[in-house]
Biopython code that builds the backbone (N, CA, C, O; Angstrom):
import numpy as np
from Bio.PDB.StructureBuilder import StructureBuilder

atoms = [
    (1, "MET", "N", (89.864, 124.760, 84.147)),
    (1, "MET", "CA", (90.475, 123.238, 84.819)),
    (1, "MET", "C", (89.381, 122.526, 84.608)),
    (1, "MET", "O", (88.202, 122.871, 84.538)),
    (2, "ASN", "N", (90.007, 121.269, 84.495)),
    (2, "ASN", "CA", (88.979, 119.922, 84.694)),
    (2, "ASN", "C", (88.287, 119.869, 85.746)),
    (2, "ASN", "O", (88.942, 119.692, 86.774)),
    (3, "ARG", "N", (87.013, 119.974, 85.872)),
    (3, "ARG", "CA", (86.388, 119.970, 87.203)),
    (3, "ARG", "C", (86.328, 118.666, 87.964)),
    (3, "ARG", "O", (86.298, 118.656, 89.195)),
    (4, "ASP", "N", (86.310, 117.509, 87.194)),
    (4, "ASP", "CA", (86.426, 116.116, 87.735)),
    (4, "ASP", "C", (87.762, 115.955, 88.270)),
    (4, "ASP", "O", (87.846, 115.350, 89.339)),
    (5, "PHE", "N", (88.806, 116.377, 87.734)),
    (5, "PHE", "CA", (90.194, 116.426, 88.035)),
    (5, "PHE", "C", (90.335, 117.120, 89.351)),
    (5, "PHE", "O", (90.947, 116.642, 90.307)),
    (6, "ASP", "N", (89.686, 118.359, 89.340)),
    (6, "ASP", "CA", (89.908, 119.311, 90.421)),
    (6, "ASP", "C", (89.149, 118.676, 91.764)),
    (6, "ASP", "O", (89.690, 118.787, 92.864)),
    (7, "SER", "N", (87.797, 117.968, 91.604)),
    (7, "SER", "CA", (87.281, 117.334, 92.585)),
    (7, "SER", "C", (87.914, 116.073, 93.065)),
    (7, "SER", "O", (87.808, 115.723, 94.241)),
    (8, "SER", "N", (88.567, 115.390, 92.178)),
    (8, "SER", "CA", (89.357, 114.185, 92.761)),
    (8, "SER", "C", (90.414, 114.668, 93.363)),
    (8, "SER", "O", (90.790, 114.004, 94.329)),
    (9, "GLN", "N", (91.116, 115.760, 93.066)),
    (9, "GLN", "CA", (92.484, 116.110, 93.934)),
    (9, "GLN", "C", (91.743, 116.606, 95.202)),
    (9, "GLN", "O", (92.290, 116.344, 96.273)),
    (10, "ALA", "N", (90.739, 117.190, 95.223)),
    (10, "ALA", "CA", (89.998, 117.808, 96.691)),
    (10, "ALA", "C", (89.781, 116.725, 97.576)),
    (10, "ALA", "O", (90.050, 116.741, 98.777)),
    (11, "ILE", "N", (89.188, 115.598, 96.820)),
    (11, "ILE", "CA", (88.724, 114.555, 97.792)),
    (11, "ILE", "C", (89.943, 113.610, 98.199)),
    (11, "ILE", "O", (89.768, 112.866, 99.165)),
    (12, "GLN", "N", (91.038, 113.591, 97.599)),
    (12, "GLN", "CA", (92.293, 113.137, 97.874)),
    (12, "GLN", "C", (92.802, 113.985, 99.074)),
    (12, "GLN", "O", (93.212, 113.376, 100.062)),
    (13, "THR", "N", (92.806, 115.160, 99.065)),
    (13, "THR", "CA", (93.352, 116.098, 99.995)),
    (13, "THR", "C", (92.607, 115.793, 101.419)),
    (13, "THR", "O", (93.220, 115.431, 102.424)),
    (14, "VAL", "N", (91.274, 115.982, 101.358)),
    (14, "VAL", "CA", (90.297, 115.773, 102.546)),
    (14, "VAL", "C", (90.587, 114.493, 102.990)),
    (14, "VAL", "O", (91.015, 114.461, 104.144)),
    (15, "LEU", "N", (90.468, 113.264, 102.332)),
    (15, "LEU", "CA", (90.763, 112.171, 103.072)),
    (15, "LEU", "C", (92.176, 112.021, 103.499)),
    (15, "LEU", "O", (92.275, 111.473, 104.597)),
    (16, "ALA", "N", (93.251, 112.342, 102.962)),
    (16, "ALA", "CA", (94.590, 112.332, 103.394)),
    (16, "ALA", "C", (94.660, 113.120, 104.949)),
    (16, "ALA", "O", (95.321, 112.772, 105.928)),
    (17, "SER", "N", (93.893, 114.098, 104.827)),
    (17, "SER", "CA", (93.988, 115.158, 106.043)),
    (17, "SER", "C", (93.287, 114.495, 107.277)),
    (17, "SER", "O", (93.765, 114.499, 108.411)),
    (18, "LEU", "N", (92.044, 113.901, 106.904)),
    (18, "LEU", "CA", (91.230, 113.349, 108.046)),
    (18, "LEU", "C", (91.988, 111.902, 108.559)),
    (18, "LEU", "O", (91.969, 111.579, 109.747)),
    (19, "GLU", "N", (92.513, 111.252, 107.733)),
    (19, "GLU", "CA", (93.461, 110.220, 107.948)),
    (19, "GLU", "C", (94.584, 110.716, 109.103)),
    (19, "GLU", "O", (94.664, 110.248, 110.239)),
    (20, "ASP", "N", (95.298, 111.607, 108.626)),
    (20, "ASP", "CA", (96.494, 112.354, 109.322)),
    (20, "ASP", "C", (95.981, 112.730, 110.433)),
    (20, "ASP", "O", (96.851, 112.569, 111.288)),
    (21, "SER", "N", (95.006, 113.162, 110.913)),
    (21, "SER", "CA", (94.458, 113.674, 112.257)),
    (21, "SER", "C", (93.694, 112.849, 112.879)),
    (21, "SER", "O", (93.185, 113.187, 113.948)),
    (22, "LYS", "N", (93.471, 111.628, 112.339)),
    (22, "LYS", "CA", (93.076, 110.635, 113.355)),
    (22, "LYS", "C", (91.719, 110.559, 113.362)),
    (22, "LYS", "O", (91.175, 109.926, 114.267)),
    (23, "ALA", "N", (90.836, 111.286, 112.207)),
    (23, "ALA", "CA", (89.470, 111.143, 112.280)),
    (23, "ALA", "C", (88.842, 109.685, 112.338)),
    (23, "ALA", "O", (89.548, 108.779, 111.896)),
    (24, "GLU", "N", (87.704, 109.396, 112.791)),
    (24, "GLU", "CA", (87.345, 107.814, 112.946)),
    (24, "GLU", "C", (85.858, 107.818, 111.929)),
    (24, "GLU", "O", (85.125, 108.779, 111.697)),
    (25, "ASP", "N", (85.729, 106.357, 111.430)),
    (25, "ASP", "CA", (84.679, 106.173, 110.684)),
    (25, "ASP", "C", (84.604, 107.115, 109.638)),
    (25, "ASP", "O", (83.641, 107.880, 109.581)),
    (26, "ILE", "N", (85.555, 107.150, 108.765)),
    (26, "ILE", "CA", (85.377, 108.202, 107.500)),
    (26, "ILE", "C", (84.655, 107.477, 106.408)),
    (26, "ILE", "O", (85.116, 106.416, 105.988)),
    (27, "VAL", "N", (83.675, 107.927, 105.976)),
    (27, "VAL", "CA", (82.702, 107.814, 104.948)),
    (27, "VAL", "C", (82.811, 108.474, 103.876)),
    (27, "VAL", "O", (82.451, 109.644, 104.006)),
    (28, "SER", "N", (83.256, 108.115, 102.605)),
    (28, "SER", "CA", (83.034, 109.149, 101.508)),
    (28, "SER", "C", (81.798, 108.691, 100.397)),
    (28, "SER", "O", (81.653, 107.586, 99.874)),
    (29, "ILE", "N", (81.035, 109.812, 100.238)),
    (29, "ILE", "CA", (79.921, 109.181, 99.368)),
    (29, "ILE", "C", (80.072, 110.137, 97.925)),
    (29, "ILE", "O", (80.201, 111.361, 97.928)),
    (30, "ASP", "N", (80.026, 109.319, 96.784)),
    (30, "ASP", "CA", (79.847, 110.198, 95.528)),
    (30, "ASP", "C", (78.315, 110.706, 95.280)),
    (30, "ASP", "O", (77.375, 110.003, 94.912)),
    (31, "ILE", "N", (78.296, 112.354, 95.627)),
    (31, "ILE", "CA", (76.809, 112.689, 95.412)),
    (31, "ILE", "C", (76.463, 113.220, 93.940)),
    (31, "ILE", "O", (75.411, 113.805, 93.685)),
    (32, "ARG", "N", (77.522, 112.936, 92.947)),
    (32, "ARG", "CA", (77.403, 113.713, 91.693)),
    (32, "ARG", "C", (76.126, 113.501, 90.977)),
    (32, "ARG", "O", (75.664, 114.401, 90.276)),
    (33, "ARG", "N", (75.530, 112.363, 91.114)),
    (33, "ARG", "CA", (74.100, 111.981, 90.543)),
    (33, "ARG", "C", (73.026, 112.264, 91.539)),
    (33, "ARG", "O", (71.883, 111.956, 91.201)),
    (34, "LYS", "N", (73.202, 112.775, 92.657)),
    (34, "LYS", "CA", (72.085, 112.832, 93.743)),
    (34, "LYS", "C", (71.947, 114.298, 93.985)),
    (34, "LYS", "O", (70.827, 114.645, 94.360)),
    (35, "SER", "N", (72.889, 115.275, 93.845)),
    (35, "SER", "CA", (72.755, 116.685, 94.261)),
    (35, "SER", "C", (73.658, 117.444, 93.373)),
    (35, "SER", "O", (74.597, 116.969, 92.734)),
    (36, "SER", "N", (73.212, 118.866, 93.407)),
    (36, "SER", "CA", (74.150, 119.789, 92.758)),
    (36, "SER", "C", (75.042, 120.391, 93.727)),
    (36, "SER", "O", (75.957, 121.126, 93.356)),
    (37, "LEU", "N", (74.829, 120.122, 94.962)),
    (37, "LEU", "CA", (75.647, 120.779, 96.250)),
    (37, "LEU", "C", (77.233, 120.501, 96.063)),
    (37, "LEU", "O", (77.982, 121.450, 96.296)),
    (38, "GLY", "N", (77.760, 119.351, 95.685)),
    (38, "GLY", "CA", (79.024, 119.169, 95.106)),
    (38, "GLY", "C", (79.070, 117.945, 94.673)),
    (38, "GLY", "O", (77.991, 117.413, 94.413)),
    (39, "ASP", "N", (80.351, 117.158, 94.477)),
    (39, "ASP", "CA", (80.636, 116.022, 93.988)),
    (39, "ASP", "C", (80.964, 114.927, 94.966)),
    (39, "ASP", "O", (81.111, 113.787, 94.525)),
    (40, "TYR", "N", (81.086, 115.151, 96.179)),
    (40, "TYR", "CA", (81.605, 114.374, 97.194)),
    (40, "TYR", "C", (80.865, 114.908, 98.506)),
    (40, "TYR", "O", (80.693, 116.098, 98.771)),
    (41, "MET", "N", (80.502, 113.941, 99.194)),
    (41, "MET", "CA", (80.308, 114.309, 100.745)),
    (41, "MET", "C", (81.025, 113.421, 101.697)),
    (41, "MET", "O", (80.976, 112.210, 101.478)),
    (42, "VAL", "N", (81.657, 113.846, 102.683)),
    (42, "VAL", "CA", (82.592, 113.039, 103.441)),
    (42, "VAL", "C", (81.929, 113.434, 104.923)),
    (42, "VAL", "O", (81.465, 114.508, 105.306)),
    (43, "ILE", "N", (82.057, 112.222, 105.573)),
    (43, "ILE", "CA", (81.498, 112.257, 106.973)),
    (43, "ILE", "C", (82.501, 111.616, 107.779)),
    (43, "ILE", "O", (82.989, 110.543, 107.427)),
    (44, "ALA", "N", (82.792, 112.118, 108.685)),
    (44, "ALA", "CA", (83.833, 111.526, 109.773)),
    (44, "ALA", "C", (83.694, 111.988, 111.270)),
    (44, "ALA", "O", (83.077, 113.002, 111.596)),
    (45, "SER", "N", (84.273, 111.220, 112.068)),
    (45, "SER", "CA", (83.903, 111.351, 113.628)),
    (45, "SER", "C", (85.158, 112.072, 114.471)),
    (45, "SER", "O", (86.298, 111.826, 114.077)),
    (46, "GLY", "N", (85.045, 112.618, 115.180)),
    (46, "GLY", "CA", (86.054, 112.862, 116.124)),
    (46, "GLY", "C", (85.741, 112.317, 117.681)),
    (46, "GLY", "O", (84.619, 111.963, 118.041)),
    (47, "ARG", "N", (86.878, 112.311, 118.502)),
    (47, "ARG", "CA", (86.170, 111.556, 119.823)),
    (47, "ARG", "C", (85.756, 112.430, 120.699)),
    (47, "ARG", "O", (85.231, 111.942, 121.699)),
    (48, "SER", "N", (85.839, 113.793, 120.632)),
    (48, "SER", "CA", (85.683, 114.749, 121.478)),
    (48, "SER", "C", (85.479, 115.997, 120.932)),
    (48, "SER", "O", (85.933, 116.170, 119.801)),
    (49, "HIS", "N", (84.810, 117.053, 121.556)),
    (49, "HIS", "CA", (84.800, 118.515, 120.803)),
    (49, "HIS", "C", (86.160, 119.096, 120.482)),
    (49, "HIS", "O", (86.371, 119.870, 119.548)),
    (50, "ARG", "N", (87.142, 118.613, 121.414)),
    (50, "ARG", "CA", (88.441, 119.108, 121.111)),
    (50, "ARG", "C", (89.195, 118.457, 119.830)),
    (50, "ARG", "O", (90.041, 119.005, 119.123)),
    (51, "HIS", "N", (88.672, 117.150, 119.716)),
    (51, "HIS", "CA", (89.361, 116.242, 118.618)),
    (51, "HIS", "C", (88.560, 116.834, 117.354)),
    (51, "HIS", "O", (89.159, 117.081, 116.307)),
    (52, "VAL", "N", (87.320, 117.027, 117.484)),
    (52, "VAL", "CA", (86.379, 117.523, 116.290)),
    (52, "VAL", "C", (87.108, 118.679, 115.794)),
    (52, "VAL", "O", (87.653, 118.641, 114.691)),
    (53, "ALA", "N", (87.154, 119.753, 116.579)),
    (53, "ALA", "CA", (87.840, 120.976, 116.317)),
    (53, "ALA", "C", (89.230, 120.690, 115.503)),
    (53, "ALA", "O", (89.423, 121.033, 114.336)),
    (54, "ALA", "N", (90.020, 120.104, 116.210)),
    (54, "ALA", "CA", (91.451, 119.921, 115.787)),
    (54, "ALA", "C", (91.449, 119.140, 114.254)),
    (54, "ALA", "O", (92.262, 119.440, 113.381)),
    (55, "VAL", "N", (90.559, 118.251, 114.110)),
    (55, "VAL", "CA", (90.365, 117.449, 112.818)),
    (55, "VAL", "C", (90.022, 118.526, 111.841)),
    (55, "VAL", "O", (90.689, 118.624, 110.811)),
    (56, "ALA", "N", (88.998, 119.368, 112.095)),
    (56, "ALA", "CA", (88.353, 120.413, 111.291)),
    (56, "ALA", "C", (89.358, 121.726, 110.897)),
    (56, "ALA", "O", (89.312, 122.286, 109.802)),
    (57, "GLU", "N", (90.271, 122.109, 111.995)),
    (57, "GLU", "CA", (91.164, 122.949, 111.556)),
    (57, "GLU", "C", (92.332, 122.594, 110.723)),
    (57, "GLU", "O", (92.952, 123.426, 110.062)),
    (58, "HIS", "N", (92.645, 121.201, 110.778)),
    (58, "HIS", "CA", (93.679, 120.700, 110.061)),
    (58, "HIS", "C", (93.259, 120.542, 108.823)),
    (58, "HIS", "O", (94.070, 120.813, 107.937)),
    (59, "LEU", "N", (92.175, 120.163, 108.514)),
    (59, "LEU", "CA", (91.531, 120.009, 107.062)),
    (59, "LEU", "C", (91.357, 121.297, 106.440)),
    (59, "LEU", "O", (91.513, 121.411, 105.224)),
    (60, "ILE", "N", (91.046, 122.285, 107.174)),
    (60, "ILE", "CA", (90.919, 123.720, 106.517)),
    (60, "ILE", "C", (92.245, 124.158, 106.047)),
    (60, "ILE", "O", (92.401, 124.769, 104.990)),
    (61, "GLN", "N", (93.280, 123.807, 106.922)),
    (61, "GLN", "CA", (94.763, 124.237, 106.549)),
    (61, "GLN", "C", (95.121, 123.640, 105.261)),
    (61, "GLN", "O", (95.484, 124.227, 104.242)),
    (62, "ALA", "N", (94.955, 122.302, 105.470)),
    (62, "ALA", "CA", (95.136, 121.205, 104.265)),
    (62, "ALA", "C", (94.680, 121.923, 102.920)),
    (62, "ALA", "O", (95.348, 122.217, 101.929)),
    (63, "LEU", "N", (93.341, 122.110, 103.195)),
    (63, "LEU", "CA", (92.699, 122.585, 101.715)),
    (63, "LEU", "C", (93.332, 123.682, 101.250)),
    (63, "LEU", "O", (93.657, 123.746, 100.065)),
    (64, "LYS", "N", (93.565, 124.597, 102.050)),
    (64, "LYS", "CA", (94.094, 126.159, 101.863)),
    (64, "LYS", "C", (95.662, 125.748, 101.067)),
    (64, "LYS", "O", (96.120, 126.128, 99.989)),
    (65, "ASP", "N", (96.173, 124.891, 102.031)),
    (65, "ASP", "CA", (97.773, 124.579, 101.423)),
    (65, "ASP", "C", (97.736, 124.005, 99.977)),
    (65, "ASP", "O", (98.425, 124.465, 99.066)),
    (66, "GLY", "N", (96.862, 122.948, 99.843)),
    (66, "GLY", "CA", (96.539, 122.478, 98.633)),
    (66, "GLY", "C", (95.962, 123.339, 97.483)),
    (66, "GLY", "O", (95.597, 122.848, 96.414)),
    (67, "GLY", "N", (95.913, 124.485, 97.739)),
    (67, "GLY", "CA", (95.525, 125.335, 96.636)),
    (67, "GLY", "C", (93.759, 125.328, 96.536)),
    (67, "GLY", "O", (93.214, 125.786, 95.531)),
    (68, "PHE", "N", (93.183, 124.923, 97.356)),
    (68, "PHE", "CA", (91.448, 124.856, 97.171)),
    (68, "PHE", "C", (90.843, 126.276, 97.896)),
    (68, "PHE", "O", (89.638, 126.464, 98.063)),
    (69, "GLY", "N", (91.718, 127.069, 98.222)),
    (69, "GLY", "CA", (91.223, 128.242, 98.888)),
    (69, "GLY", "C", (90.705, 128.231, 100.172)),
    (69, "GLY", "O", (91.045, 127.299, 100.901)),
    (70, "GLN", "N", (89.860, 129.178, 100.649)),
    (70, "GLN", "CA", (89.214, 129.139, 101.964)),
    (70, "GLN", "C", (87.942, 128.480, 101.949)),
    (70, "GLN", "O", (87.003, 128.914, 101.282)),
    (71, "ALA", "N", (87.874, 127.472, 102.642)),
    (71, "ALA", "CA", (86.562, 126.593, 102.621)),
    (71, "ALA", "C", (85.607, 127.389, 103.627)),
    (71, "ALA", "O", (86.061, 128.100, 104.524)),
    (72, "ARG", "N", (84.655, 127.260, 103.464)),
    (72, "ARG", "CA", (83.428, 127.946, 104.402)),
    (72, "ARG", "C", (83.047, 126.901, 105.425)),
    (72, "ARG", "O", (82.743, 125.753, 105.099)),
    (73, "VAL", "N", (83.073, 127.356, 106.735)),
    (73, "VAL", "CA", (83.081, 126.517, 107.734)),
    (73, "VAL", "C", (81.709, 126.937, 108.670)),
    (73, "VAL", "O", (81.320, 128.090, 108.858)),
    (74, "GLU", "N", (81.179, 125.884, 109.121)),
    (74, "GLU", "CA", (80.060, 126.201, 110.231)),
    (74, "GLU", "C", (80.189, 125.250, 111.391)),
    (74, "GLU", "O", (80.362, 124.044, 111.215)),
    (75, "GLY", "N", (80.103, 125.809, 112.578)),
    (75, "GLY", "CA", (79.826, 124.922, 113.925)),
    (75, "GLY", "C", (81.296, 124.718, 114.497)),
    (75, "GLY", "O", (81.378, 123.882, 115.396)),
    (76, "LEU", "N", (82.552, 125.402, 114.082)),
    (76, "LEU", "CA", (83.631, 125.334, 114.733)),
    (76, "LEU", "C", (83.628, 125.610, 116.166)),
    (76, "LEU", "O", (84.346, 125.010, 116.965)),
    (77, "GLY", "N", (82.728, 126.616, 116.499)),
    (77, "GLY", "CA", (82.812, 127.127, 117.916)),
    (77, "GLY", "C", (82.248, 125.877, 118.844)),
    (77, "GLY", "O", (82.844, 125.540, 119.867)),
    (78, "GLY", "N", (81.297, 125.363, 118.485)),
    (78, "GLY", "CA", (80.811, 124.423, 119.463)),
    (78, "GLY", "C", (81.424, 122.963, 119.164)),
    (78, "GLY", "O", (81.372, 122.099, 120.039)),
    (79, "ALA", "N", (81.951, 122.731, 118.023)),
    (79, "ALA", "CA", (82.513, 121.519, 117.753)),
    (79, "ALA", "C", (81.847, 120.184, 118.048)),
    (79, "ALA", "O", (82.498, 119.172, 118.309)),
    (80, "ASP", "N", (80.505, 120.227, 117.995)),
    (80, "ASP", "CA", (79.516, 118.936, 117.900)),
    (80, "ASP", "C", (79.661, 118.458, 116.558)),
    (80, "ASP", "O", (80.044, 117.309, 116.340)),
    (81, "TRP", "N", (79.322, 119.426, 115.461)),
    (81, "TRP", "CA", (79.087, 119.142, 114.136)),
    (81, "TRP", "C", (79.789, 120.329, 113.336)),
    (81, "TRP", "O", (79.216, 121.395, 113.113)),
    (82, "VAL", "N", (80.896, 120.078, 112.986)),
    (82, "VAL", "CA", (81.525, 121.143, 111.861)),
    (82, "VAL", "C", (81.166, 120.607, 110.301)),
    (82, "VAL", "O", (81.265, 119.490, 109.794)),
    (83, "LEU", "N", (80.773, 121.714, 109.844)),
    (83, "LEU", "CA", (80.480, 121.537, 108.213)),
    (83, "LEU", "C", (81.641, 122.545, 107.586)),
    (83, "LEU", "O", (81.849, 123.726, 107.866)),
    (84, "ILE", "N", (82.348, 121.653, 106.613)),
    (84, "ILE", "CA", (83.386, 122.528, 105.922)),
    (84, "ILE", "C", (83.046, 122.031, 104.597)),
    (84, "ILE", "O", (82.943, 120.843, 104.291)),
    (85, "ASP", "N", (82.847, 123.232, 103.687)),
    (85, "ASP", "CA", (82.171, 123.260, 102.322)),
    (85, "ASP", "C", (83.280, 123.842, 101.721)),
    (85, "ASP", "O", (83.549, 125.041, 101.801)),
    (86, "ALA", "N", (84.147, 122.724, 100.915)),
    (86, "ALA", "CA", (85.100, 123.094, 99.974)),
    (86, "ALA", "C", (84.882, 123.113, 98.539)),
    (86, "ALA", "O", (85.757, 122.832, 97.720)),
    (87, "GLY", "N", (83.662, 123.461, 98.245)),
    (87, "GLY", "CA", (83.146, 123.551, 96.991)),
    (87, "GLY", "C", (82.683, 122.152, 96.370)),
    (87, "GLY", "O", (81.476, 121.911, 96.381)),
    (88, "ASP", "N", (83.502, 121.287, 95.872)),
    (88, "ASP", "CA", (83.368, 120.074, 95.326)),
    (88, "ASP", "C", (83.127, 119.018, 96.371)),
    (88, "ASP", "O", (82.479, 117.979, 96.239)),
    (89, "VAL", "N", (83.771, 119.470, 97.447)),
    (89, "VAL", "CA", (83.770, 118.320, 98.442)),
    (89, "VAL", "C", (83.207, 118.948, 99.836)),
    (89, "VAL", "O", (83.854, 119.861, 100.350)),
    (90, "ILE", "N", (81.950, 118.452, 100.492)),
    (90, "ILE", "CA", (81.471, 118.780, 101.464)),
    (90, "ILE", "C", (81.668, 117.751, 102.806)),
    (90, "ILE", "O", (81.257, 116.592, 102.841)),
    (91, "VAL", "N", (82.342, 118.400, 103.825)),
    (91, "VAL", "CA", (82.680, 117.518, 105.016)),
    (91, "VAL", "C", (82.127, 117.867, 106.204)),
    (91, "VAL", "O", (82.088, 119.011, 106.657)),
    (92, "HIS", "N", (81.627, 116.720, 106.794)),
    (92, "HIS", "CA", (80.867, 116.881, 108.074)),
    (92, "HIS", "C", (81.827, 116.258, 109.156)),
    (92, "HIS", "O", (82.224, 115.120, 108.905)),
    (93, "VAL", "N", (82.188, 116.753, 110.143)),
    (93, "VAL", "CA", (82.834, 116.194, 111.241)),
    (93, "VAL", "C", (82.210, 116.360, 112.504)),
    (93, "VAL", "O", (82.160, 117.443, 113.087)),
    (94, "PHE", "N", (81.609, 115.022, 113.043)),
    (94, "PHE", "CA", (80.720, 114.831, 114.452)),
    (94, "PHE", "C", (81.421, 114.416, 115.342)),
    (94, "PHE", "O", (82.452, 113.794, 115.083)),
    (95, "ARG", "N", (81.046, 114.651, 116.522)),
    (95, "ARG", "CA", (81.069, 113.852, 117.689)),
    (95, "ARG", "C", (80.250, 112.719, 117.585)),
    (95, "ARG", "O", (79.078, 112.909, 117.260)),
    (96, "PRO", "N", (80.664, 111.509, 117.811)),
    (96, "PRO", "CA", (80.044, 110.234, 117.653)),
    (96, "PRO", "C", (78.428, 110.048, 117.768)),
    (96, "PRO", "O", (77.693, 109.388, 117.034)),
    (97, "GLU", "N", (78.083, 110.870, 118.967)),
    (97, "GLU", "CA", (76.768, 110.813, 119.723)),
    (97, "GLU", "C", (75.757, 111.558, 118.577)),
    (97, "GLU", "O", (74.678, 111.095, 118.206)),
    (98, "ILE", "N", (76.364, 112.805, 118.119)),
    (98, "ILE", "CA", (75.865, 113.520, 117.291)),
    (98, "ILE", "C", (75.591, 113.113, 115.839)),
    (98, "ILE", "O", (74.657, 113.454, 115.112)),
    (99, "ARG", "N", (76.623, 112.305, 115.590)),
    (99, "ARG", "CA", (76.718, 111.648, 114.175)),
    (99, "ARG", "C", (75.454, 110.659, 114.170)),
    (99, "ARG", "O", (74.709, 110.545, 113.197)),
    (100, "GLU", "N", (75.313, 110.005, 115.296)),
    (100, "GLU", "CA", (74.439, 108.826, 115.288)),
    (100, "GLU", "C", (73.079, 109.394, 115.329)),
    (100, "GLU", "O", (72.161, 108.756, 114.815)),
    (101, "PHE", "N", (72.878, 110.459, 115.856)),
    (101, "PHE", "CA", (71.419, 111.227, 116.058)),
    (101, "PHE", "C", (70.929, 111.594, 114.608)),
    (101, "PHE", "O", (69.852, 111.238, 114.130)),
    (102, "TYR", "N", (71.819, 112.308, 114.027)),
    (102, "TYR", "CA", (71.351, 112.812, 112.672)),
    (102, "TYR", "C", (71.531, 111.850, 111.576)),
    (102, "TYR", "O", (70.759, 111.975, 110.625)),
    (103, "ASN", "N", (72.404, 110.919, 111.534)),
    (103, "ASN", "CA", (72.637, 109.903, 110.560)),
    (103, "ASN", "C", (72.366, 110.286, 109.120)),
    (103, "ASN", "O", (71.623, 109.687, 108.342)),
    (104, "ILE", "N", (73.053, 111.333, 108.894)),
    (104, "ILE", "CA", (72.895, 112.002, 107.646)),
    (104, "ILE", "C", (73.475, 110.976, 106.326)),
    (104, "ILE", "O", (73.104, 111.122, 105.161)),
    (105, "GLU", "N", (74.478, 109.906, 106.800)),
    (105, "GLU", "CA", (74.725, 109.222, 105.767)),
    (105, "GLU", "C", (73.970, 107.988, 105.093)),
    (105, "GLU", "O", (74.219, 107.380, 104.052)),
    (106, "LYS", "N", (73.111, 107.850, 105.904)),
    (106, "LYS", "CA", (71.940, 107.039, 105.782)),
    (106, "LYS", "C", (71.141, 107.714, 104.363)),
    (106, "LYS", "O", (70.750, 107.074, 103.387)),
    (107, "MET", "N", (71.057, 108.963, 104.553)),
    (107, "MET", "CA", (70.184, 109.703, 103.627)),
    (107, "MET", "C", (70.950, 109.687, 102.407)),
    (107, "MET", "O", (70.436, 109.222, 101.390)),
    (108, "TRP", "N", (72.153, 110.158, 102.398)),
    (108, "TRP", "CA", (72.819, 110.436, 101.199)),
    (108, "TRP", "C", (73.371, 108.930, 100.616)),
    (108, "TRP", "O", (73.652, 108.854, 99.419)),
    (109, "GLN", "N", (73.490, 107.972, 101.321)),
    (109, "GLN", "CA", (73.828, 106.563, 100.485)),
    (109, "GLN", "C", (72.655, 105.972, 100.014)),
    (109, "GLN", "O", (72.828, 104.869, 99.495)),
    (110, "ALA", "N", (71.476, 106.405, 100.049)),
    (110, "ALA", "CA", (70.168, 105.901, 99.520)),
    (110, "ALA", "C", (70.429, 105.953, 98.110)),
    (110, "ALA", "O", (71.063, 106.908, 97.660)),
    (111, "PRO", "N", (69.816, 104.603, 97.007)),
    (111, "PRO", "CA", (70.016, 104.610, 95.862)),
    (111, "PRO", "C", (69.281, 105.826, 95.217)),
    (111, "PRO", "O", (68.256, 106.353, 95.647)),
    (112, "ASP", "N", (70.166, 106.259, 93.835)),
    (112, "ASP", "CA", (69.795, 107.353, 92.969)),
    (112, "ASP", "C", (68.455, 107.174, 92.499)),
    (112, "ASP", "O", (68.197, 106.179, 91.822)),
    (113, "LEU", "N", (67.516, 108.067, 92.792)),
    (113, "LEU", "CA", (65.976, 108.019, 92.318)),
    (113, "LEU", "C", (65.804, 107.115, 91.079)),
    (113, "LEU", "O", (65.139, 106.080, 91.024)),
    (114, "ASP", "N", (66.695, 107.831, 89.863)),
    (114, "ASP", "CA", (66.427, 107.393, 88.548)),
    (114, "ASP", "C", (66.783, 105.934, 88.498)),
    (114, "ASP", "O", (66.122, 105.183, 87.781)),
    (115, "GLU", "N", (67.901, 105.439, 89.299)),
    (115, "GLU", "CA", (68.242, 103.983, 89.301)),
    (115, "GLU", "C", (67.282, 103.326, 89.744)),
    (115, "GLU", "O", (67.025, 102.298, 89.116)),
    (116, "GLU", "N", (66.424, 103.652, 90.939)),
    (116, "GLU", "CA", (65.401, 102.740, 91.416)),
    (116, "GLU", "C", (64.414, 102.719, 90.419)),
    (116, "GLU", "O", (64.066, 101.608, 90.019)),
    (117, "THR", "N", (63.784, 103.923, 89.837)),
    (117, "THR", "CA", (62.815, 103.821, 88.956)),
    (117, "THR", "C", (63.213, 102.915, 87.783)),
    (117, "THR", "O", (62.258, 102.292, 87.318)),
    (118, "LEU", "N", (64.281, 102.718, 87.254)),
    (118, "LEU", "CA", (64.619, 101.928, 86.096)),
    (118, "LEU", "C", (64.341, 100.497, 86.132)),
    (118, "LEU", "O", (64.080, 99.847, 85.120)),
    (119, "HIS", "N", (64.396, 100.044, 87.241)),
    (119, "HIS", "CA", (64.239, 98.744, 87.475)),
    (119, "HIS", "C", (62.908, 98.088, 87.972)),
    (119, "HIS", "O", (62.853, 96.873, 88.163)),
]
sb = StructureBuilder()
sb.init_structure("model")
sb.init_model(0)
sb.init_chain("A")
sb.init_seg("    ")
for serial, (resi, resn, name, xyz) in enumerate(atoms, 1):
    if name == "N":
        sb.init_residue(resn, " ", resi, " ")
    sb.init_atom(name, np.array(xyz, "f"), 0.0, 1.0, " ", f" {name:<3s}", serial, name[0])
structure = sb.get_structure()
């Protein structure tokens, strides 16, 4: 199967699920040139522990229903920061104050090193 097609289908499923479960401040970052971890990183917020858990559970089911298999999940018990690794797409769902503290999108949105050194 074409990997780019597969990752574009996965990112569409992820974004639709997050929108559907009313996740807030959704940011999608193309990390194909930054990391071998995956193709996309998505960061979103939930309003509370309960909302973060609900957003994560909805997404896990959407990925499974979409044929992307069982995602690896960390942090669902505490629901401050849930990491959902769907292979090509890595999703972080935070409570707002936890997201602000770690500020991981700033790190991943930095310019590619090779682009910076070319100028």
